[in-house]
N, C-alpha and C positions, 0 to 999 in steps of 0.2 A: 453461421456462428454473432452474426454481429446484434441480432434482441436474443441471443439466451447468454451474455455473458453479465458480469450482475459484480462492479468492486463498492468493496464498501469501503473505508479510509478514515482511519482515528488518530486526532494529535491530543496530544496528549501536554499543556502548558501550564508550568509553576508559575510564581507568583514571581520569581524572579529575569524568568523570560518575556523576551519583545514581540509578540504576534507576528508584525510584520515582518521577522528576521524572520520566520516559516513561511507566511504564509505570501509575500511576494517571488519569491522564486516558486512558489507549492504555482501561482499562479500561469509567472513564465515556462515554467517545463512544463507544468501539465492540461492547463487551462482553468482548473478552477479555483474559483475565488473562494475569497472569508467568509464573506455574507451567503453565501450555499451554506457553510456547513450548520448543523442543529449545533448547542451549544449548553455543554450543565453545566452547575458551579458546581465542586468539590470543597471539601475542607481535607487538607492532607494530617497526618499523623503530628506535625508539628504546630496545627493550626492555619498553618499557612495553605493558601487559596488556590487549589490547582481548575485548570480549565482544559474541561474534556470535551473537542471539537469531534461531529459525523460529519461524513456523508456518505449519499447511497450513489454510484454510477449507473446506468441501466445501457441498452441498447448502444445507440453507435460509439458514444459517449465514454462509454465503459471500451469501449474496443479497442479506440482512438487512448487511451491510457493506461493497458495491456502496455498497447503498442511500440508508445513513449518507453514508455516505463523497461521494459526489454532491450531499447536500441540502445539508452541510457546506460544498463548496468553493464560491466564490464566480459567481455569475454570470459576469462578466466570464471567470475562471481557465476555466471548462466552456469561453465561446465559443471562449478560446486551443487548448483541446486540439483544441475539435471542427474549430478550421479551420486546427488543423498536426497530424491524428489522425497523418495517417502519417509522424510523427516518435516519434510511441510507441509507432508496433508492435515488437516482434523475432518472429520467424515469425508465431504465430496469439494472439501472448498482448499481450493491451495494459499498460507502467509508467509507472505513476506514483511520483511522492517527494515525500510531505510535509516540512514542514518541522517539524524536531522542536522547535524555539526554541517557534514556534505550536501546535502538541501541547501542549506545557508549560501555555498558556495556554488549554486545549481551542481555539485555532482554527486549523481547517484551513485549510492553504495549500501549494500547489504551492511546490518549493524545487525545487535539484537539488545544494545543499553541503547538509551532514550534514540529511539527510535522513532517514524513514523509507522503506524499498523495497516496493514495493506492485505486487503482477503479477498478471493480472486473467486467469485464462483457461476463455474459455470454444469448448467444440469446433467449430471452422467445416472446413467440407470443400473449400468450391474458395473461390478467393483471394480471386475476385472481392467473398465475401460476406464479408470481415474487415472492410473502414469501416464498415457498413451494418451489422451486426449490433455493435461498438463502438459507432456513433451513435444507435443505437439503447437502447442499455442506458446509455450516458450521460444520454439526455435520460430516460429514466424517470422 
């Protein structure tokens, strides 16, 4: 499966946030460097600068990222995902969000707000196989 997994990561940083507080732990936990991300500058509602960082990981690097991610998420949260897995799908991708505040402390916790967005994609050719495929990926 290593050659089939693709991971997209998005980090939104507001003008008041220090990028090093996010990217140092992101590197230490997942071996992903700030320099590898593409960067897009936007203007927020109140005229503040917002930076959008994006990266796509493929093949063995994506598989390693997923394994690390799953190993760092608490069993309770993994069980919650598995119990409600259909809520985490869009098309044939699995979407997760990890809290930036927890990431700064090198803890990985699923959160909806102020989060690093993660999209995990595995080619799935039958809609009926989506749940099975991602359940196996999260239990590996």
